[in-house]
C-alpha positions, -999 to +999 in steps of 0.1 A: +000+000+000+010+036-004+021+064+019+027+100+009+041+126+033+047+163+030+067+183+056+066+221+055+094+240+072+096+278+070+070+275+042+091+252+021+078+217+013+096+184+014+079+153-002+083+116+006+065+087-010+065+050-003+047+018-014+023+014-042-008+032-055-026-001-057-014-034-041+008-053-065+011-027-093+046-015-085+037+022-090+052+046-065+029+074-055+041+110-058+030+145-047+004+146-074-012+112-065-048+116-054-059+101-021-092+102-002-088+127+027-121+118+044-129+140+074-101+164+067-128+178+044-145+192+075-118+218+079-127+231+044-163+232+055-153+253+085-136+279+063-168+281+041-188+286+073-165+314+083-169+330+048-207+328+052-204+346+086-183+374+071-208+376+042-236+379+068-254+348+054-253+330+087-248+338+123-229+314+146-255+319+174-285+312+152-308+283+160-302+258+132-340+254+127-340+289+112-324+271+082-345+240+081-379+235+064-406+220+086-408+215+124-381+200+145-392+205+182-368+177+190-337+198+181-335+215+215-331+205+251-351+222+279-356+252+256-320+255+245-317+250+207-288+237+187-268+266+172-248+268+140-216+269+160-226+236+178-226+219+144-191+231+137-175+222+170-191+188+177-212+199+206-247+197+189-256+163+204-266+151+170-255+115+166-221+107+150-237+083+124-269+088+104-296+067+122-313+057+089-282+049+070-287+012+071-325+013+062-320+020+025-325-008-001-293+005-017-271+003+014-237-011+007-213-017+036-183-009+013-198+024+003-222+032+032-235+066+021-237+062-016-269+078-028-276+092+006-299+121+000-308+154+017-343+140+023-329+111+042-307+135+062-338+155+072-357+123+081-328+112+103-329+146+121-365+138+131-352+107+149-328+127+171-334+126+209-315+153+228-300+140+260-283+172+273-278+208+266-262+215+232-229+234+233-218+218+265-203+184+257-180+174+229-191+144+209-178+140+173-206+140+147-204+134+110-241+140+107-238+175+122-212+186+096-232+170+068-262+191+079-240+222+081-229+216+045-265+216+033-272+249+052-242+265+035-253+253+001-287+268+007-273+300+020-254+306-012-275+287-037-245+267-048-233+231-044-206+223-018-178+217-043-185+250-060-182+268-027-149+250-019-135+257-053-143+294-053-131+301-018-102+278-013-091+257-043-088+284-069-073+311-047-046+287-034-040+268-067-051+235-054-058+222-089-060+185-082-083+186-052-118+173-062-147+151-054-153+135-088-125+112-100-144+094-127-125+111-155-090+104-141-068+075-152-060+048-126-024+060-126-033+092-108-051+076-079-040+059-047-068+034-044-082+026-010-076-009+004-093-030+030-074-049+058-069-078+034-050-055+010-077-057-015-086-025-035-120-010-026-140+019-040-136+054-027-166+064-006-194+083-024-211+106+001-241+113-020-257+146-011-238+151+022-202+158+009-193+184+035-183+158+061-157+140+040-160+138+002-128+156-009-098+139-025-065+156-027-027+154-030+002+163-008+012+190-033-022+207-029-023+202+008+010+220+012-007+250-003-035+245+021-011+243+051+006+275+040-027+294+035-038+283+070-004+293+086-005+327+069-040+336+081-042+365+056-076+353+044-102+366+069-123+335+065-094+312+073-084+333+103-120+333+116-122+295+112-093+292+136-110+311+165-118+288+194-155+282+199-153+255+225-128+241+250-097+256+265-065+272+253-048+238+257-075+218+239-104+231+220-123+234+187-125+262+161-149+259+132-142+223+124-106+226+134-090+208+164-069+233+182-043+227+209-011+241+224+021+221+227+041+218+259+065+245+246+037+269+238+031+264+201-003+267+186-015+237+165-043+234+141-052+199+130-076+176+113-075+140+100-097+116+083-105+079+077-127+061+052-132+025+044-097+021+031-078+055+034-064+076+062-052+112+064-036+135+090-027+172+088-011+195+114-004+233+109+020+253+131+013+290+123+040+304+146+067+283+129+053+285+094+055+247+094+032+217+090+028+182+078+004+160+060+002+122+059-019+104+033-023+066+031-044+043+010-048+017+038-061+017+074-026+012+088-021+030+121-002+063+115-003+077+150+034+069+159+046+083+126+026+115+131+041+120+165+076+116+151+069+140+123+053+166+146+085+164+168+105+172+137+084+203+130+088+215+165 
């Protein structure tokens, strides 16, 4: 299986590639090889949310029901509603997984959200039962960010990828980052693999792409790291503002934020799908960062710790 790493030190990238783009094909990945990045996509969604706030399309303190059609009396607890910011910092109390995901005739365990629609998302929301005040307890939720993505699409009247392309990909020359890979030759792609080393399809997230549908390269993600470190874009800077937690450990708008023992500020997000994993860390004070992309489910935690130590 394949592994691609990019280290950024003082804004300069260093690329390292290992393994194969598909088990047995002998092809080494490079910095233009496209991997699934899974939930790293959520950090892009956070920046789009920040842009919507600056454009006065959305307010972080708004009750999310302001942006939903129909009645959802269940999306509050003792009179306290779920707010937009609760969707973006995983304190909404909306469940991690879609409750009606398995009920579809088209459900495929290898591609669990293929053909999952907005209508199913809204039906799933009616099944939510709040158990505590929103905004108080962290609990990671894919469904919450999927919902946030639909709210952003409606606010702008544009699909998710168009918003990401306009606000992030084009300005930062991330030309190979995409959702649709149908037109690409196999040689461009690091195919996902199951634990038995068998190639499996990339996940199709249907009409809920904001939680994890992007695919990217280490070359593009270096540009993304540098953009986040620079914080010259007001939307990027706003997405890094802490909305939950402490100075040592907290959440921005879909960014995990913490401080190292020697006082450095870290922004991070990773992802995992059925057969791919990703990690990204940004160190704005050092103009440094790293990204790890793999096309397997191999544990990357020890490697990430070693690379973080190199950056610091």
